[in-house]
PDB file of N, CA, C and O in Angstrom, chain B, residues numbered from 101:
ATOM      1  N   MET B 101      31.490  34.010  32.890  1.00  0.00           N
ATOM      2  CA  MET B 101      30.054  33.499  32.988  1.00  0.00           C
ATOM      3  C   MET B 101      29.474  34.591  34.028  1.00  0.00           C
ATOM      4  O   MET B 101      30.148  35.187  34.868  1.00  0.00           O
ATOM      5  N   PRO B 102      28.048  34.737  33.796  1.00  0.00           N
ATOM      6  CA  PRO B 102      27.419  35.551  34.801  1.00  0.00           C
ATOM      7  C   PRO B 102      27.527  34.656  36.211  1.00  0.00           C
ATOM      8  O   PRO B 102      27.932  33.493  36.217  1.00  0.00           O
ATOM      9  N   LYS B 103      27.136  35.322  37.301  1.00  0.00           N
ATOM     10  CA  LYS B 103      27.231  34.704  38.566  1.00  0.00           C
ATOM     11  C   LYS B 103      25.940  34.593  39.323  1.00  0.00           C
ATOM     12  O   LYS B 103      24.862  34.777  38.758  1.00  0.00           O
ATOM     13  N   LEU B 104      26.038  34.293  40.600  1.00  0.00           N
ATOM     14  CA  LEU B 104      24.782  34.243  41.365  1.00  0.00           C
ATOM     15  C   LEU B 104      23.914  35.536  41.241  1.00  0.00           C
ATOM     16  O   LEU B 104      22.778  35.341  40.807  1.00  0.00           O
ATOM     17  N   ASP B 105      24.202  36.633  41.504  1.00  0.00           N
ATOM     18  CA  ASP B 105      23.722  37.751  41.540  1.00  0.00           C
ATOM     19  C   ASP B 105      23.245  38.296  40.196  1.00  0.00           C
ATOM     20  O   ASP B 105      22.441  39.227  40.197  1.00  0.00           O
ATOM     21  N   TRP B 106      23.712  37.748  38.988  1.00  0.00           N
ATOM     22  CA  TRP B 106      22.735  37.944  37.608  1.00  0.00           C
ATOM     23  C   TRP B 106      21.662  36.874  37.708  1.00  0.00           C
ATOM     24  O   TRP B 106      20.518  37.194  37.386  1.00  0.00           O
ATOM     25  N   MET B 107      21.893  35.721  38.092  1.00  0.00           N
ATOM     26  CA  MET B 107      20.937  34.994  37.940  1.00  0.00           C
ATOM     27  C   MET B 107      19.819  35.099  38.928  1.00  0.00           C
ATOM     28  O   MET B 107      18.788  34.547  38.545  1.00  0.00           O
ATOM     29  N   ILE B 108      19.761  35.692  40.153  1.00  0.00           N
ATOM     30  CA  ILE B 108      18.904  36.176  40.789  1.00  0.00           C
ATOM     31  C   ILE B 108      18.250  37.387  40.217  1.00  0.00           C
ATOM     32  O   ILE B 108      17.028  37.401  40.369  1.00  0.00           O
ATOM     33  N   LYS B 109      18.720  38.307  39.657  1.00  0.00           N
ATOM     34  CA  LYS B 109      18.353  39.518  38.830  1.00  0.00           C
ATOM     35  C   LYS B 109      17.557  39.078  37.797  1.00  0.00           C
ATOM     36  O   LYS B 109      16.442  39.540  37.551  1.00  0.00           O
ATOM     37  N   GLN B 110      18.129  38.151  37.155  1.00  0.00           N
ATOM     38  CA  GLN B 110      17.120  37.402  36.024  1.00  0.00           C
ATOM     39  C   GLN B 110      16.076  36.782  36.524  1.00  0.00           C
ATOM     40  O   GLN B 110      15.194  36.569  35.693  1.00  0.00           O
ATOM     41  N   GLY B 111      15.852  36.386  37.687  1.00  0.00           N
ATOM     42  CA  GLY B 111      14.700  35.370  38.163  1.00  0.00           C
ATOM     43  C   GLY B 111      15.096  34.074  37.779  1.00  0.00           C
ATOM     44  O   GLY B 111      14.077  33.414  37.574  1.00  0.00           O
ATOM     45  N   ILE B 112      15.911  33.547  37.628  1.00  0.00           N
ATOM     46  CA  ILE B 112      16.477  32.039  37.308  1.00  0.00           C
ATOM     47  C   ILE B 112      16.458  31.551  38.750  1.00  0.00           C
ATOM     48  O   ILE B 112      15.743  30.560  38.898  1.00  0.00           O
ATOM     49  N   ILE B 113      16.965  31.923  39.676  1.00  0.00           N
ATOM     50  CA  ILE B 113      16.785  31.276  40.821  1.00  0.00           C
ATOM     51  C   ILE B 113      16.566  32.448  41.709  1.00  0.00           C
ATOM     52  O   ILE B 113      16.857  33.546  41.234  1.00  0.00           O
ATOM     53  N   ASN B 114      16.107  32.394  42.898  1.00  0.00           N
ATOM     54  CA  ASN B 114      15.485  33.085  44.009  1.00  0.00           C
ATOM     55  C   ASN B 114      16.081  33.151  45.250  1.00  0.00           C
ATOM     56  O   ASN B 114      16.654  32.176  45.736  1.00  0.00           O
ATOM     57  N   ILE B 115      15.989  34.309  45.852  1.00  0.00           N
ATOM     58  CA  ILE B 115      16.375  34.396  47.372  1.00  0.00           C
ATOM     59  C   ILE B 115      15.382  33.363  48.164  1.00  0.00           C
ATOM     60  O   ILE B 115      14.155  33.450  48.124  1.00  0.00           O
ATOM     61  N   GLY B 116      15.987  32.547  48.760  1.00  0.00           N
ATOM     62  CA  GLY B 116      14.762  31.639  49.596  1.00  0.00           C
ATOM     63  C   GLY B 116      14.810  30.410  49.092  1.00  0.00           C
ATOM     64  O   GLY B 116      14.357  29.502  49.789  1.00  0.00           O
ATOM     65  N   ASP B 117      15.401  30.085  47.696  1.00  0.00           N
ATOM     66  CA  ASP B 117      15.323  28.926  46.894  1.00  0.00           C
ATOM     67  C   ASP B 117      16.244  27.706  47.866  1.00  0.00           C
ATOM     68  O   ASP B 117      16.875  28.157  48.822  1.00  0.00           O
ATOM     69  N   LYS B 118      16.294  26.402  47.639  1.00  0.00           N
ATOM     70  CA  LYS B 118      16.973  25.595  48.404  1.00  0.00           C
ATOM     71  C   LYS B 118      17.671  24.669  47.398  1.00  0.00           C
ATOM     72  O   LYS B 118      17.043  23.934  46.637  1.00  0.00           O
ATOM     73  N   ILE B 119      18.973  24.749  47.441  1.00  0.00           N
ATOM     74  CA  ILE B 119      19.889  24.096  46.744  1.00  0.00           C
ATOM     75  C   ILE B 119      21.126  22.886  47.300  1.00  0.00           C
ATOM     76  O   ILE B 119      21.628  22.788  48.420  1.00  0.00           O
ATOM     77  N   CYS B 120      21.302  22.290  46.414  1.00  0.00           N
ATOM     78  CA  CYS B 120      22.228  20.976  46.869  1.00  0.00           C
ATOM     79  C   CYS B 120      23.467  20.712  45.709  1.00  0.00           C
ATOM     80  O   CYS B 120      23.559  21.174  44.572  1.00  0.00           O
ATOM     81  N   VAL B 121      24.223  19.946  46.322  1.00  0.00           N
ATOM     82  CA  VAL B 121      25.118  19.690  45.473  1.00  0.00           C
ATOM     83  C   VAL B 121      24.580  18.367  44.945  1.00  0.00           C
ATOM     84  O   VAL B 121      24.122  17.603  45.795  1.00  0.00           O
ATOM     85  N   ILE B 122      24.562  17.929  43.504  1.00  0.00           N
ATOM     86  CA  ILE B 122      24.025  16.790  42.875  1.00  0.00           C
ATOM     87  C   ILE B 122      24.268  15.644  43.520  1.00  0.00           C
ATOM     88  O   ILE B 122      23.376  14.808  43.667  1.00  0.00           O
ATOM     89  N   SER B 123      25.738  15.437  44.070  1.00  0.00           N
ATOM     90  CA  SER B 123      26.008  14.097  44.403  1.00  0.00           C
ATOM     91  C   SER B 123      25.886  13.810  45.815  1.00  0.00           C
ATOM     92  O   SER B 123      26.253  12.775  46.371  1.00  0.00           O
ATOM     93  N   HIS B 124      25.162  15.143  46.516  1.00  0.00           N
ATOM     94  CA  HIS B 124      24.956  15.134  47.999  1.00  0.00           C
ATOM     95  C   HIS B 124      23.334  15.667  48.234  1.00  0.00           C
ATOM     96  O   HIS B 124      23.097  16.525  49.084  1.00  0.00           O
ATOM     97  N   PRO B 125      22.515  15.214  47.597  1.00  0.00           N
ATOM     98  CA  PRO B 125      21.237  15.623  47.690  1.00  0.00           C
ATOM     99  C   PRO B 125      20.599  15.979  49.073  1.00  0.00           C
ATOM    100  O   PRO B 125      19.753  16.864  49.197  1.00  0.00           O
ATOM    101  N   ASN B 126      20.994  15.345  49.929  1.00  0.00           N
ATOM    102  CA  ASN B 126      20.423  15.415  51.279  1.00  0.00           C
ATOM    103  C   ASN B 126      20.867  16.370  52.135  1.00  0.00           C
ATOM    104  O   ASN B 126      20.443  16.503  53.283  1.00  0.00           O
ATOM    105  N   GLU B 127      22.063  17.331  51.409  1.00  0.00           N
ATOM    106  CA  GLU B 127      22.726  18.298  52.295  1.00  0.00           C
ATOM    107  C   GLU B 127      22.286  19.676  51.517  1.00  0.00           C
ATOM    108  O   GLU B 127      22.868  19.909  50.457  1.00  0.00           O
ATOM    109  N   VAL B 128      21.296  20.596  51.979  1.00  0.00           N
ATOM    110  CA  VAL B 128      20.545  21.586  51.419  1.00  0.00           C
ATOM    111  C   VAL B 128      21.047  22.851  52.154  1.00  0.00           C
ATOM    112  O   VAL B 128      21.264  22.964  53.360  1.00  0.00           O
ATOM    113  N   ALA B 129      21.167  23.649  51.319  1.00  0.00           N
ATOM    114  CA  ALA B 129      21.476  25.231  51.497  1.00  0.00           C
ATOM    115  C   ALA B 129      20.255  25.954  50.934  1.00  0.00           C
ATOM    116  O   ALA B 129      19.446  25.555  50.096  1.00  0.00           O
ATOM    117  N   THR B 130      20.325  27.349  51.727  1.00  0.00           N
ATOM    118  CA  THR B 130      18.967  28.215  51.162  1.00  0.00           C
ATOM    119  C   THR B 130      19.732  29.391  50.685  1.00  0.00           C
ATOM    120  O   THR B 130      20.616  29.843  51.412  1.00  0.00           O
ATOM    121  N   ILE B 131      19.471  29.948  49.499  1.00  0.00           N
ATOM    122  CA  ILE B 131      20.211  31.167  49.059  1.00  0.00           C
ATOM    123  C   ILE B 131      19.540  32.376  50.246  1.00  0.00           C
ATOM    124  O   ILE B 131      18.447  32.492  50.800  1.00  0.00           O
ATOM    125  N   VAL B 132      20.469  32.941  50.267  1.00  0.00           N
ATOM    126  CA  VAL B 132      20.221  34.220  51.612  1.00  0.00           C
ATOM    127  C   VAL B 132      20.214  35.713  50.672  1.00  0.00           C
ATOM    128  O   VAL B 132      19.342  36.574  50.796  1.00  0.00           O
ATOM    129  N   ASP B 133      21.258  35.790  49.822  1.00  0.00           N
ATOM    130  CA  ASP B 133      21.463  37.008  48.867  1.00  0.00           C
ATOM    131  C   ASP B 133      22.257  36.463  47.750  1.00  0.00           C
ATOM    132  O   ASP B 133      22.451  35.282  47.464  1.00  0.00           O
ATOM    133  N   TYR B 134      22.688  37.550  47.162  1.00  0.00           N
ATOM    134  CA  TYR B 134      23.488  37.735  45.925  1.00  0.00           C
ATOM    135  C   TYR B 134      24.687  36.949  46.039  1.00  0.00           C
ATOM    136  O   TYR B 134      25.202  36.662  44.958  1.00  0.00           O
ATOM    137  N   LYS B 135      25.276  36.516  47.104  1.00  0.00           N
ATOM    138  CA  LYS B 135      26.715  35.913  47.287  1.00  0.00           C
ATOM    139  C   LYS B 135      26.548  34.853  48.096  1.00  0.00           C
ATOM    140  O   LYS B 135      27.258  33.869  47.886  1.00  0.00           O
ATOM    141  N   HIS B 136      25.605  34.830  49.155  1.00  0.00           N
ATOM    142  CA  HIS B 136      25.736  33.589  50.147  1.00  0.00           C
ATOM    143  C   HIS B 136      24.515  32.763  50.203  1.00  0.00           C
ATOM    144  O   HIS B 136      23.412  33.095  49.766  1.00  0.00           O
ATOM    145  N   VAL B 137      24.827  31.637  50.792  1.00  0.00           N
ATOM    146  CA  VAL B 137      23.727  30.579  51.269  1.00  0.00           C
ATOM    147  C   VAL B 137      23.912  30.399  52.737  1.00  0.00           C
ATOM    148  O   VAL B 137      24.913  30.655  53.406  1.00  0.00           O
ATOM    149  N   GLU B 138      22.620  29.851  53.164  1.00  0.00           N
ATOM    150  CA  GLU B 138      22.740  29.380  54.364  1.00  0.00           C
ATOM    151  C   GLU B 138      22.743  27.971  54.846  1.00  0.00           C
ATOM    152  O   GLU B 138      21.714  27.327  54.644  1.00  0.00           O
ATOM    153  N   TYR B 139      23.751  27.383  55.460  1.00  0.00           N
ATOM    154  CA  TYR B 139      23.725  25.726  55.501  1.00  0.00           C
ATOM    155  C   TYR B 139      24.014  25.574  56.904  1.00  0.00           C
ATOM    156  O   TYR B 139      24.989  26.202  57.317  1.00  0.00           O
ATOM    157  N   ASN B 140      23.315  24.812  57.786  1.00  0.00           N
ATOM    158  CA  ASN B 140      23.452  24.449  58.881  1.00  0.00           C
ATOM    159  C   ASN B 140      23.359  25.392  59.918  1.00  0.00           C
ATOM    160  O   ASN B 140      23.679  25.044  61.055  1.00  0.00           O
ATOM    161  N   GLY B 141      22.889  26.768  59.648  1.00  0.00           N
ATOM    162  CA  GLY B 141      22.960  27.967  60.546  1.00  0.00           C
ATOM    163  C   GLY B 141      24.065  28.725  60.098  1.00  0.00           C
ATOM    164  O   GLY B 141      24.110  29.866  60.558  1.00  0.00           O
ATOM    165  N   GLU B 142      24.962  28.397  59.327  1.00  0.00           N
ATOM    166  CA  GLU B 142      25.840  29.156  59.075  1.00  0.00           C
ATOM    167  C   GLU B 142      25.914  29.797  57.487  1.00  0.00           C
ATOM    168  O   GLU B 142      25.856  29.153  56.439  1.00  0.00           O
ATOM    169  N   ILE B 143      26.062  31.286  57.656  1.00  0.00           N
ATOM    170  CA  ILE B 143      26.186  32.015  56.316  1.00  0.00           C
ATOM    171  C   ILE B 143      27.770  31.565  55.164  1.00  0.00           C
ATOM    172  O   ILE B 143      28.954  31.428  55.471  1.00  0.00           O
ATOM    173  N   MET B 144      27.389  31.505  54.453  1.00  0.00           N
ATOM    174  CA  MET B 144      28.875  30.955  53.508  1.00  0.00           C
ATOM    175  C   MET B 144      28.608  31.390  51.908  1.00  0.00           C
ATOM    176  O   MET B 144      27.526  31.743  51.441  1.00  0.00           O
ATOM    177  N   SER B 145      29.876  31.270  51.199  1.00  0.00           N
ATOM    178  CA  SER B 145      29.405  31.648  49.717  1.00  0.00           C
ATOM    179  C   SER B 145      29.138  30.161  49.171  1.00  0.00           C
ATOM    180  O   SER B 145      29.290  29.140  49.840  1.00  0.00           O
ATOM    181  N   LEU B 146      28.666  30.230  47.690  1.00  0.00           N
ATOM    182  CA  LEU B 146      28.206  29.051  47.341  1.00  0.00           C
ATOM    183  C   LEU B 146      29.449  28.114  47.273  1.00  0.00           C
ATOM    184  O   LEU B 146      29.440  26.972  47.734  1.00  0.00           O
ATOM    185  N   ASN B 147      30.416  28.636  46.718  1.00  0.00           N
ATOM    186  CA  ASN B 147      31.549  27.651  46.950  1.00  0.00           C
ATOM    187  C   ASN B 147      32.100  26.770  48.232  1.00  0.00           C
ATOM    188  O   ASN B 147      32.556  25.627  48.274  1.00  0.00           O
ATOM    189  N   ALA B 148      31.867  27.791  49.296  1.00  0.00           N
ATOM    190  CA  ALA B 148      32.249  27.178  50.383  1.00  0.00           C
ATOM    191  C   ALA B 148      31.280  26.384  50.803  1.00  0.00           C
ATOM    192  O   ALA B 148      31.594  25.560  51.662  1.00  0.00           O
ATOM    193  N   PHE B 149      30.059  26.411  50.387  1.00  0.00           N
ATOM    194  CA  PHE B 149      29.095  25.259  51.024  1.00  0.00           C
ATOM    195  C   PHE B 149      29.302  24.238  50.258  1.00  0.00           C
ATOM    196  O   PHE B 149      29.098  23.221  50.921  1.00  0.00           O
ATOM    197  N   GLY B 150      29.748  23.880  48.690  1.00  0.00           N
ATOM    198  CA  GLY B 150      29.880  22.851  48.077  1.00  0.00           C
ATOM    199  C   GLY B 150      31.314  22.004  48.808  1.00  0.00           C
ATOM    200  O   GLY B 150      31.427  20.819  49.120  1.00  0.00           O
ATOM    201  N   CYS B 151      32.262  23.097  48.915  1.00  0.00           N
ATOM    202  CA  CYS B 151      33.570  22.250  49.355  1.00  0.00           C
ATOM    203  C   CYS B 151      33.034  22.043  50.706  1.00  0.00           C
ATOM    204  O   CYS B 151      33.822  21.143  50.999  1.00  0.00           O
ATOM    205  N   LYS B 152      32.374  22.160  51.668  1.00  0.00           N
ATOM    206  CA  LYS B 152      32.182  21.875  52.888  1.00  0.00           C
ATOM    207  C   LYS B 152      31.520  20.698  52.655  1.00  0.00           C
ATOM    208  O   LYS B 152      31.959  19.745  53.300  1.00  0.00           O
ATOM    209  N   VAL B 153      30.548  20.468  51.889  1.00  0.00           N
ATOM    210  CA  VAL B 153      29.525  19.185  51.861  1.00  0.00           C
ATOM    211  C   VAL B 153      30.379  17.918  51.167  1.00  0.00           C
ATOM    212  O   VAL B 153      30.210  16.742  51.487  1.00  0.00           O
ATOM    213  N   THR B 154      31.196  18.320  50.298  1.00  0.00           N
ATOM    214  CA  THR B 154      32.025  17.105  49.312  1.00  0.00           C
ATOM    215  C   THR B 154      33.050  17.060  49.940  1.00  0.00           C
ATOM    216  O   THR B 154      33.626  15.984  49.775  1.00  0.00           O
ATOM    217  N   GLY B 155      33.753  18.010  50.854  1.00  0.00           N
ATOM    218  CA  GLY B 155      35.318  17.699  51.487  1.00  0.00           C
ATOM    219  C   GLY B 155      36.518  18.018  50.492  1.00  0.00           C
ATOM    220  O   GLY B 155      37.700  17.832  50.780  1.00  0.00           O
ATOM    221  N   TRP B 156      36.052  18.526  49.280  1.00  0.00           N
ATOM    222  CA  TRP B 156      36.748  19.026  48.419  1.00  0.00           C
ATOM    223  C   TRP B 156      37.393  20.414  48.618  1.00  0.00           C
ATOM    224  O   TRP B 156      36.727  21.164  49.332  1.00  0.00           O
ATOM    225  N   VAL B 157      38.613  20.939  48.110  1.00  0.00           N
ATOM    226  CA  VAL B 157      39.381  21.918  48.210  1.00  0.00           C
ATOM    227  C   VAL B 157      38.599  23.004  47.185  1.00  0.00           C
ATOM    228  O   VAL B 157      38.516  24.141  47.647  1.00  0.00           O
ATOM    229  N   ALA B 158      38.040  22.800  45.907  1.00  0.00           N
ATOM    230  CA  ALA B 158      37.558  23.401  45.063  1.00  0.00           C
ATOM    231  C   ALA B 158      36.358  22.517  44.485  1.00  0.00           C
ATOM    232  O   ALA B 158      36.256  21.293  44.558  1.00  0.00           O
ATOM    233  N   ILE B 159      35.506  23.388  43.916  1.00  0.00           N
ATOM    234  CA  ILE B 159      34.337  22.861  43.395  1.00  0.00           C
ATOM    235  C   ILE B 159      33.721  23.591  42.197  1.00  0.00           C
ATOM    236  O   ILE B 159      33.828  24.813  42.294  1.00  0.00           O
ATOM    237  N   GLN B 160      33.148  23.187  41.172  1.00  0.00           N
ATOM    238  CA  GLN B 160      32.738  23.935  40.179  1.00  0.00           C
ATOM    239  C   GLN B 160      31.251  24.087  40.382  1.00  0.00           C
ATOM    240  O   GLN B 160      30.410  23.452  39.745  1.00  0.00           O
ATOM    241  N   SER B 161      30.993  24.980  41.322  1.00  0.00           N
ATOM    242  CA  SER B 161      29.728  25.051  41.992  1.00  0.00           C
ATOM    243  C   SER B 161      28.304  25.161  41.033  1.00  0.00           C
ATOM    244  O   SER B 161      27.292  24.509  41.293  1.00  0.00           O
ATOM    245  N   TYR B 162      28.417  26.082  39.912  1.00  0.00           N
ATOM    246  CA  TYR B 162      27.326  25.974  39.029  1.00  0.00           C
ATOM    247  C   TYR B 162      27.284  24.732  38.105  1.00  0.00           C
ATOM    248  O   TYR B 162      26.215  24.719  37.494  1.00  0.00           O
ATOM    249  N   ALA B 163      27.979  23.816  37.833  1.00  0.00           N
ATOM    250  CA  ALA B 163      27.996  22.688  37.156  1.00  0.00           C
ATOM    251  C   ALA B 163      27.726  21.377  38.065  1.00  0.00           C
ATOM    252  O   ALA B 163      27.373  20.293  37.601  1.00  0.00           O
ATOM    253  N   LEU B 164      27.931  21.629  39.328  1.00  0.00           N
ATOM    254  CA  LEU B 164      27.564  20.342  40.496  1.00  0.00           C
ATOM    255  C   LEU B 164      26.529  20.657  41.145  1.00  0.00           C
ATOM    256  O   LEU B 164      26.074  19.746  41.837  1.00  0.00           O
ATOM    257  N   MET B 165      25.608  22.322  41.188  1.00  0.00           N
ATOM    258  CA  MET B 165      24.735  22.010  41.927  1.00  0.00           C
ATOM    259  C   MET B 165      23.541  22.425  41.233  1.00  0.00           C
ATOM    260  O   MET B 165      23.610  22.995  40.144  1.00  0.00           O
ATOM    261  N   ARG B 166      22.165  22.101  41.960  1.00  0.00           N
ATOM    262  CA  ARG B 166      21.119  22.289  41.323  1.00  0.00           C
ATOM    263  C   ARG B 166      19.894  22.866  42.330  1.00  0.00           C
ATOM    264  O   ARG B 166      20.231  22.986  43.508  1.00  0.00           O
ATOM    265  N   ARG B 167      18.723  23.178  42.042  1.00  0.00           N
ATOM    266  CA  ARG B 167      17.834  23.185  43.085  1.00  0.00           C
ATOM    267  C   ARG B 167      17.465  22.184  43.540  1.00  0.00           C
ATOM    268  O   ARG B 167      17.649  21.210  42.809  1.00  0.00           O
ATOM    269  N   VAL B 168      16.829  21.930  44.825  1.00  0.00           N
ATOM    270  CA  VAL B 168      16.062  20.995  45.112  1.00  0.00           C
ATOM    271  C   VAL B 168      14.867  20.555  44.466  1.00  0.00           C
ATOM    272  O   VAL B 168      13.942  21.355  44.327  1.00  0.00           O
ATOM    273  N   ASN B 169      14.750  19.071  43.946  1.00  0.00           N
ATOM    274  CA  ASN B 169      13.575  18.810  43.255  1.00  0.00           C
ATOM    275  C   ASN B 169      13.783  19.231  41.906  1.00  0.00           C
ATOM    276  O   ASN B 169      12.759  19.566  41.311  1.00  0.00           O
ATOM    277  N   GLU B 170      14.869  19.295  41.277  1.00  0.00           N
ATOM    278  CA  GLU B 170      15.080  20.115  39.982  1.00  0.00           C
ATOM    279  C   GLU B 170      16.166  19.451  39.426  1.00  0.00           C
ATOM    280  O   GLU B 170      17.254  19.383  39.998  1.00  0.00           O
ATOM    281  N   LYS B 171      15.883  18.855  38.116  1.00  0.00           N
ATOM    282  CA  LYS B 171      17.139  18.030  37.656  1.00  0.00           C
ATOM    283  C   LYS B 171      18.418  18.942  37.096  1.00  0.00           C
ATOM    284  O   LYS B 171      19.606  18.661  37.257  1.00  0.00           O
ATOM    285  N   LYS B 172      17.846  20.181  36.353  1.00  0.00           N
ATOM    286  CA  LYS B 172      19.049  20.958  36.020  1.00  0.00           C
ATOM    287  C   LYS B 172      19.976  21.690  36.728  1.00  0.00           C
ATOM    288  O   LYS B 172      19.636  22.274  37.757  1.00  0.00           O
ATOM    289  N   THR B 173      21.320  21.743  36.228  1.00  0.00           N
ATOM    290  CA  THR B 173      22.098  22.274  37.111  1.00  0.00           C
ATOM    291  C   THR B 173      22.021  23.943  37.294  1.00  0.00           C
ATOM    292  O   THR B 173      21.290  24.505  36.477  1.00  0.00           O
ATOM    293  N   LEU B 174      22.539  24.592  38.048  1.00  0.00           N
ATOM    294  CA  LEU B 174      22.502  26.278  37.794  1.00  0.00           C
ATOM    295  C   LEU B 174      23.144  26.622  36.650  1.00  0.00           C
ATOM    296  O   LEU B 174      22.760  27.601  36.009  1.00  0.00           O
ATOM    297  N   SER B 175      24.403  25.720  36.170  1.00  0.00           N
ATOM    298  CA  SER B 175      24.900  26.144  35.048  1.00  0.00           C
ATOM    299  C   SER B 175      24.260  25.972  33.926  1.00  0.00           C
ATOM    300  O   SER B 175      24.520  26.718  32.982  1.00  0.00           O
ATOM    301  N   GLN B 176      23.131  24.782  33.780  1.00  0.00           N
ATOM    302  CA  GLN B 176      22.558  24.850  32.575  1.00  0.00           C
ATOM    303  C   GLN B 176      21.168  25.863  32.534  1.00  0.00           C
ATOM    304  O   GLN B 176      20.646  26.310  31.513  1.00  0.00           O
ATOM    305  N   LEU B 177      20.745  26.082  33.891  1.00  0.00           N
ATOM    306  CA  LEU B 177      19.851  26.981  33.921  1.00  0.00           C
ATOM    307  C   LEU B 177      20.409  28.411  33.444  1.00  0.00           C
ATOM    308  O   LEU B 177      19.769  29.148  32.694  1.00  0.00           O
ATOM    309  N   ARG B 178      21.725  28.730  33.986  1.00  0.00           N
ATOM    310  CA  ARG B 178      22.208  30.002  33.503  1.00  0.00           C
ATOM    311  C   ARG B 178      22.386  29.981  31.816  1.00  0.00           C
ATOM    312  O   ARG B 178      22.145  30.935  31.076  1.00  0.00           O
ATOM    313  N   GLU B 179      22.808  28.821  31.457  1.00  0.00           N
ATOM    314  CA  GLU B 179      23.100  28.726  29.796  1.00  0.00           C
ATOM    315  C   GLU B 179      21.755  29.081  29.219  1.00  0.00           C
ATOM    316  O   GLU B 179      21.574  29.888  28.307  1.00  0.00           O
ATOM    317  N   GLU B 180      20.923  28.457  29.789  1.00  0.00           N
ATOM    318  CA  GLU B 180      19.566  28.386  28.882  1.00  0.00           C
ATOM    319  C   GLU B 180      19.088  30.044  28.887  1.00  0.00           C
ATOM    320  O   GLU B 180      18.884  30.590  27.803  1.00  0.00           O
ATOM    321  N   LYS B 181      18.936  30.747  30.071  1.00  0.00           N
ATOM    322  CA  LYS B 181      18.754  32.291  29.849  1.00  0.00           C
ATOM    323  C   LYS B 181      19.647  32.900  29.001  1.00  0.00           C
ATOM    324  O   LYS B 181      19.363  33.712  28.121  1.00  0.00           O
ATOM    325  N   MET B 182      20.828  32.448  29.317  1.00  0.00           N
ATOM    326  CA  MET B 182      22.021  33.422  28.333  1.00  0.00           C
ATOM    327  C   MET B 182      21.565  33.068  26.851  1.00  0.00           C
ATOM    328  O   MET B 182      21.497  33.986  26.033  1.00  0.00           O
ATOM    329  N   LYS B 183      21.349  32.167  26.594  1.00  0.00           N
ATOM    330  CA  LYS B 183      20.654  31.921  24.864  1.00  0.00           C
ATOM    331  C   LYS B 183      19.316  32.633  24.651  1.00  0.00           C
ATOM    332  O   LYS B 183      19.096  33.079  23.525  1.00  0.00           O
ATOM    333  N   GLU B 184      18.485  32.771  25.523  1.00  0.00           N
ATOM    334  CA  GLU B 184      17.269  33.257  25.508  1.00  0.00           C
ATOM    335  C   GLU B 184      17.511  34.582  25.167  1.00  0.00           C
ATOM    336  O   GLU B 184      16.901  35.158  24.266  1.00  0.00           O
ATOM    337  N   LEU B 185      18.765  35.317  26.158  1.00  0.00           N
ATOM    338  CA  LEU B 185      18.840  36.915  25.881  1.00  0.00           C
ATOM    339  C   LEU B 185      19.740  37.158  24.583  1.00  0.00           C
ATOM    340  O   LEU B 185      20.089  38.296  24.271  1.00  0.00           O
ATOM    341  N   GLY B 186      20.069  36.109  23.898  1.00  0.00           N
ATOM    342  CA  GLY B 186      21.100  36.345  22.747  1.00  0.00           C
ATOM    343  C   GLY B 186      22.570  36.295  23.174  1.00  0.00           C
ATOM    344  O   GLY B 186      23.445  36.337  22.308  1.00  0.00           O
ATOM    345  N   MET B 187      22.885  36.203  24.511  1.00  0.00           N
ATOM    346  CA  MET B 187      24.022  36.588  24.905  1.00  0.00           C
ATOM    347  C   MET B 187      25.140  35.316  24.340  1.00  0.00           C
ATOM    348  O   MET B 187      26.327  35.538  24.100  1.00  0.00           O
ATOM    349  N   ILE B 188      24.604  34.235  24.223  1.00  0.00           N
ATOM    350  CA  ILE B 188      25.475  33.078  23.534  1.00  0.00           C
ATOM    351  C   ILE B 188      24.765  32.346  22.488  1.00  0.00           C
ATOM    352  O   ILE B 188      23.568  32.604  22.368  1.00  0.00           O
ATOM    353  N   LYS B 189      25.329  31.412  21.648  1.00  0.00           N
ATOM    354  CA  LYS B 189      24.485  30.775  20.733  1.00  0.00           C
ATOM    355  C   LYS B 189      24.322  29.433  21.036  1.00  0.00           C
ATOM    356  O   LYS B 189      23.607  28.723  20.328  1.00  0.00           O
TER     357      LYS B 189
END
């Protein structure tokens, strides 16, 4: 599946957008580039942010994260765009 860089290029998510893990909506990170977020002054990968917030050693970032104030997960947004572009049915 396409990653964050593709999602930014497609306009699905933008640099500067605020994201959170669904189960931890008060812990917010900011998208800073095609591979990283900023969380509490630290630059890290999307996966590292999810693990740090949840305390887990691994996380399905796209399935369990969403933009702040939005219901759809990153995975759902990505899938919608892929369907729109005919990449999947």
